[in-house]
Phi, psi and omega in degrees: 000139175288164178300323179295317180295321178294317179299317179298318180293322178295324180298340181261003185301137179087351179274149177301129176079010180295147181292153178289145178268167179307143184277351179236156176304146178294146173298157186305313182294318179295322179295316180300316180294317180294317179299316180296317178300312183291329175296312179295332181269004184057042183240020175299328175302324179291323177294318178297319179295319181299318181286315182296327181277352182086003179290333179229112176297149180212151176283168178299320179296319179294319178300319180295317180296319179295318180298317180294314181297317179296318179298318179297318179297319180288328176300318178297317179299317180296319178299318179294318179294329176293334179280342185301312184304316181295319180294310183291330178296322178295322177292318180298321179297333178270003179077023183265127179267105185257155174240134179280128184249160167056232194319290184300321181290312181295320181301322185266338183258335189240354176247149181294336178214132182297342178290353179270002181223114179266156176207163187236000176202181179249140179231128178231141177253133178233154180295147179303319183295338182253011185300309182298320179296321180295314179298315180298318181299325182276315184292322181286352179243022170119343179288150178234129176290134178289324179227143179289162177290147181302313176200143181309130179095346182291316185300315185289345181253318187234340191283162174282317182163204182213146175262127179238152178240126180283160180305330180273006178094354178298133179266128180238123175260112179264121185252143166258328176216181187281329188201153175284162176088194190300320184286340175278340184269352180256003177280126173286090194298330180299331180297331182291344183250358180286326176231157177207167176236130181287145175222128182261129178224120178060034179079006180242142181263132175241172179245133179240169175294155173292161189303316182298320178290324176298319180296314180297320177299319177300323178293318175302314184298318182284316187278331189245002182266245183297148178306318173248111185301143174293147178299327179299322179292319179292321179296322177302317180298310181294320181299312181291318184291324190255345185235003179233162179282057178292132175277097187297314182296320177294321179297315179296318180298316179296316180298326176292319178299326180276000186058044182224019179296332177292326178295313180297314181299316181296317180295319180295318178296317176303317183294311184294323180288311185293320182271356177064042185274154177285161182300148176212162181307319180294318180290325177299317177298314185298315183288341177263356184290140176235111183289153176282175186296321181298312182289327177299313178296318182295320179299327181298329180294336181258327188249346183288170181297331182264020182303138176191167176299324181297313180294325177293319180297316179295317179297332180294339181302326180294335183270352180276129184266136175089141182298314180301318180292320177299320180296315180297318180298309182294318181298318181295318181292325181280322185230073178283180178297153182300320181299320180293315180298318181299324182277340185247315187243340181093305180221161177295326181298315178298321179295318178300317179299315179298319181297316181289327174296316178297320179296321178297320178296316180298318179295319179297323180290338179284000000 
């Protein structure tokens, strides 16, 4: 088995129907390559679980390396969780109702032990109506935006969110929606705040998305994020689908309402193929799913060879309702603030060229 194949198999350890791992310890070179891959994929917890459970034999030296790597990954998680109270307290003082996303929430709600899920930053979702208040509450108390807003008011209406850096270097991703572009614009965002699930961290209670919404968010992250999804994202999908009481029919129904059933189906197919999982009702649905024309075109903006933020932004125009809103959206993308242009494109002319190139790509994909 190649290091990549071993890493993929390790990512599925403990799941129903997961493939068997090598019966002998990996050779030194193979172990080094596999260890490096899993470190980059934030999957050292799965490697530790595979060895501790006896699913993967290991030498004493390999066990020692795994123990050190796993401890380092967990130290980062603990440091990030220690930053949560101060961040959320600033939001609460501003009256902002936040939801904890991804790593900390999934680790504690969907895994049998939080040490089985590593993460590298903090993600919070806030209501669109409270977006400006949330940004002000954080920036005026020490947070710094990594990138300026395209134009005042764009983020709270159309944007995905903002990346902020705390004075101690902690990275915080503040979300308004799950993703930029068309699939982020069709989510009825108020629904994400009507129900919640409590999650306790360090003796303090936070609010997370309900399980079905967490699963769909994991699918967005895997299908619409990196060109090659991280194993941690795929494992989250399999973990929630196969080891928790996920309401599959409700999840599919919600994804259809959001015009994102193609996203869920694509993410599930990626997960089942990459992790080598056995068939399940959810995977049977995913492999038989046929997306409509709108979702097929929208997926190309994220998954096609010409994928970029620009193509996603242009594709998002189709998801904006009403002529006035479409005009504001298009105008902002074409003529953003000078500070934003200086940091991203250099000049307005270059930005215009990029916009028209992206539009040409979008038209070709249609």
